[in-house]
N, C-alpha and C positions, 0 to 999 in steps of 0.2 A: 878146139880141134880145127886145124887148118883145112880148108876145102878149096880146091882150084875152081874159081868162078867159071872157067871155060867149059867145064863139064855140064853147066846148067844153061848153056846157050839154047839148047833145044827146049828146055822147060820154059824159058822166057818166051820163045816163039809160041808154045802151046798156050801160055797165059794170054797172049795177044789174041789167039784164036777164040778163047773163051769170051773175051770182051767184044769181039766183032760179031759173033753169032752163036757161040756156045758149041760144045762138042759132046756128043752122046757117049756114054761109057760102052765099051765093047769088051771082047773077051780078054784083051790085054790092057788092064787098067793103067799100066805104066805109060802106054802110048796114047790112051784115049780119054782118060778122065783128067780134064785139063783146066777146069775153071778155078777161080780162087775166090776168097772172101776178104772183106775189109770193112773199115769203119767209114762213116761219112767224112767229108772233107773238112776236118777240124785241125788246125795247126797248133801243136804244142799244148793241147788241152785235153784233160781226161774226159771231157764230154764226148769225145769220139767213141768211147766205149758204149755209151747209151745209144748213139746213132746206129752203130753196127748191130747191136743186139736187137734194136727195134726193127731194123730192116729184115733181119733173119726171122724174127718172130712173125712179122706181118706176112711175108711171102710164104713162110711155112704154113701159117694158118690158112692161107688162100688155097693150099692144096686140098684141104678138107679130108685127108685120109692119113691113117697111121703109116709110117714108113716101114717097109720090109727090111730084112737084113741086107738084101741086095742094094736097096736104096741107101741105107746107112753106110755100107762099105764104099759105095761110089762117091758119096759126099765126103767121107773121111779121106779117100784117095785124092780128091780134088783139093781138099784143104791142105794136105801135105805137099802135093805137087805145086799148088798155087803159091803157098808161102815161100817155098824154095825159089820159084820163078820170080816172084816179086822182089825177093832179096837180091837175086842175081842181077835184076834190072836196076835196082836202086844203088847197088854197091859202087859203080863207077862215079856216081854223083855225090856220094856221101863224103863228108870232109872230116868229121870228128872221129877220133880213134874209137870211142865208145860205140858210136852208131855203126861204124865199119865192123867192129868185132861182133856186134849183135846180128848184123846181116849175115856174116859168115856162119854164126851159130845157127841161124834159121835155115841156111842152105844145108848145113851138115846134118842137123838133128831132124828136120822135117823129111829130108831124103831118107835117113835111117828109119824113121817111123813108117814111111811109105813102103820101103822094102819089107819091113816086118809085117805090115798089114797085108801086102800081097801074098806073103808066105802063109798067113793064117787063112786068107781067102782060098788059096789053092788047096790047103790041107783040109778045109771044111767044105769044099765044093760050093763056095759062095761066088756067084757070078755078079759082079757089080753092075748096077743099072741105075742111072740117074732118075729121080722122080720126075713127074710131069712138070712140076714147078720146082726150080732149083733155088733154094733160099739164099744162096751165096752169090748168084750172078749179079744182082744189083749192087752188091757191095764191092765187087772187083771193079766195076765200072766207076764207082765213086773213088776208089783209091787211084786208079789210073788217071782220072781227071785231076785229083788233088796233087799228085806228084808230077804229072805231065806238064802242069802249068808253071812249075817252079824251076828256077835255075839252081845250079850247084851252089851250096852255101849253107849257112846255119839254119835258114828257114826250111830248106829241104830236109835237113837232118831231123829237125824237131817234128816236121810233118810226118816223116816216115815212122818215127817212134810212136807218135800219137796214133797213126793208123794201125800199127802193130798192136798197140794196147786194145784198140777196138776189135781187131781181128780175133785176138786170142780170147777176149771176154765173150764175144759173140759165139765162138765155137764152143767154149766151155758151157755157156748157157744152153746152147742147142743140144749138146751132148747130154746134159742133165735131164733133158725132156724126151730123149729118144734112146731107149735101151734095146739093144739087139736081143733076139731070142737065143741065138747060138751062144753057148757058154764060153767057148774058146774065143769068140770075137768079143764077147763082153769083157773077158779078162784083158784082151789086147787094148780095147778102147779105154778101160780104166787106167792101164799103164800109160797109154798115150796122153790121157787127160792130165796125169801128173807132170808130164813133160810140158804140155801146153801151159799149165799153171806156173811152172818154173819160168817159162818164157814171159808170161804176163808179169810176174813179180820182178823179173830183171828189167823189162821195159819200163815199168813204173818207177823203179829205182833210177834208171838212166834218165828218164824224163825229169825227175826231181833234181838230179845232178846238173842237167843242162839248164834248168830254170835258175838254179842258184848261180851258175856261171854267168848268166845274162844279167843278173841283178847287180 
């Protein structure tokens, strides 16, 4: 699906807001849930997956309390908005066709998941509210650092894909440990999880393809 990157300029700005200081979720999750999550800064290596998952687990554990449906909804909102934002920011510097196509997919499908999630929230009267400790904030800082230090080229492409592997693995791991009480939101999150798994599988396949091309 082709998505015009210009429609995500605002999302990229919101992602920067999350890195600089974080934004609390308010009544309109489309405007205010703006953080993102990512892997540790590992280039072209599946070890990024473990780094991101470990960061999410550590900070989530520090919160010391089960997440409410409002917390879960806010975090899912920021996951979707964040990955759309990061893809929009990365796209101008990506060079390989595969990496560009993947970034466009992230922009389109995470945006669609976000819209669907907001519809469920509205229908079920779930008011998104970020938890005291945001498990994904340290990861967005890691991705911004990893990509921000690189110039346009093959290394940037491989780093972006490695980070996306870490992002999606971390989110899937987190979602498996946090089940909403609301049945409709449970159904939505299960559907979203299948989309995230598809993204992870595609990123892993692309990483292997890129590694073979370098050999």
